[in-house]
C-alpha positions as MATLAB code, in Angstrom:
seq = 'XXXXXXXXXXXXXXXXXXXXXXXXXXXXXXXXXXXXXXXXXXXXXXXXXXXXXXXXXXXXXXXXXXXXXXXXXXXXXXXXXXXXXXXXXXXXXXXXXXXX';
ca = [
      54.874  156.131  -32.227;
      52.686  154.797  -29.676;
      49.982  157.542  -30.129;
      47.159  154.516  -31.353;
      47.809  152.899  -28.216;
      46.483  155.909  -26.534;
      42.640  154.870  -27.410;
      43.451  151.095  -26.363;
      44.426  152.055  -23.006;
      41.732  154.779  -22.174;
      39.210  151.344  -22.831;
      40.843  149.387  -20.604;
      40.382  153.058  -17.831;
      44.104  153.236  -17.790;
      45.863  156.357  -16.594;
      47.999  157.388  -20.083;
      50.434  159.930  -20.099;
      52.016  160.652  -23.650;
      55.498  161.899  -24.382;
      55.353  164.687  -27.037;
      57.925  167.015  -28.639;
      55.416  169.808  -30.734;
      52.164  171.294  -30.039;
      50.475  169.426  -32.728;
      51.670  166.063  -31.027;
      49.704  167.651  -27.558;
      46.509  168.187  -29.497;
      46.612  164.942  -31.411;
      47.574  162.808  -27.628;
      45.056  164.905  -25.839;
      41.896  164.314  -28.639;
      42.831  160.377  -28.049;
      42.261  160.972  -24.841;
      45.859  161.394  -23.159;
      45.485  161.875  -19.245;
      48.434  163.931  -19.464;
      50.991  165.140  -21.849;
      54.780  165.292  -21.064;
      56.192  168.002  -23.177;
      60.020  168.131  -24.098;
      62.791  168.872  -23.955;
      62.277  172.201  -22.603;
      65.845  172.897  -21.863;
      68.994  171.370  -23.476;
      68.942  167.630  -23.026;
      71.626  165.295  -24.097;
      70.721  163.477  -27.169;
      67.410  165.269  -27.179;
      67.457  167.207  -30.087;
      66.588  171.022  -29.887;
      64.781  172.062  -26.644;
      61.814  173.966  -27.475;
      62.593  176.615  -24.884;
      60.436  178.769  -22.152;
      58.517  180.890  -24.945;
      57.135  177.974  -26.812;
      56.834  176.232  -23.674;
      54.310  178.803  -22.277;
      52.533  179.706  -25.673;
      51.442  175.919  -26.255;
      50.340  175.792  -22.527;
      48.266  179.085  -22.809;
      46.947  177.943  -26.161;
      45.594  174.637  -24.707;
      44.752  175.122  -21.308;
      42.675  172.314  -20.935;
      45.591  170.025  -21.249;
      47.822  168.347  -18.362;
      51.128  169.750  -19.502;
      54.461  168.434  -18.170;
      57.257  169.789  -18.548;
      60.415  167.840  -18.896;
      63.638  167.740  -20.390;
      66.674  169.411  -19.245;
      65.330  170.572  -15.994;
      68.281  170.183  -13.637;
      68.522  173.041  -11.391;
      66.063  175.304   -8.982;
      66.910  177.915  -11.509;
      65.266  176.472  -14.264;
      61.922  175.520  -12.414;
      61.876  179.437  -11.403;
      61.947  180.016  -15.154;
      59.189  178.024  -15.627;
      57.353  178.483  -12.276;
      54.884  180.846  -14.095;
      53.570  178.996  -16.281;
      50.033  177.210  -15.497;
      51.322  173.553  -15.935;
      50.502  170.388  -14.744;
      53.807  169.623  -13.654;
      57.111  169.583  -14.171;
      59.730  166.266  -14.390;
      63.616  165.462  -14.318;
      65.213  162.586  -13.518;
      68.567  164.066  -13.203;
      67.137  167.327  -10.790;
      65.979  164.750   -8.677;
      69.052  162.230   -8.659;
      71.020  165.318   -7.745;
];
């Protein structure tokens, strides 16, 4: 809902991240100048809707090789990290994984 703020942030030379939930949102945020885009949820995460899953994550990353995509959502175990480790992501992010 704050996609229009990306361009305003970039005009101030701020590093700008955007949280997306689909390939379309990833591409729109990139076109507006986002430096990196968090794509979520990848795995089940409470109150975050239907997870994209590894297949969609991999497809979106491969379809958009110039975009810095950060996997987010439901990443709580080393096994899940291993499942996405073959995907050429910019990074992954997780609160629950690092807290535990």
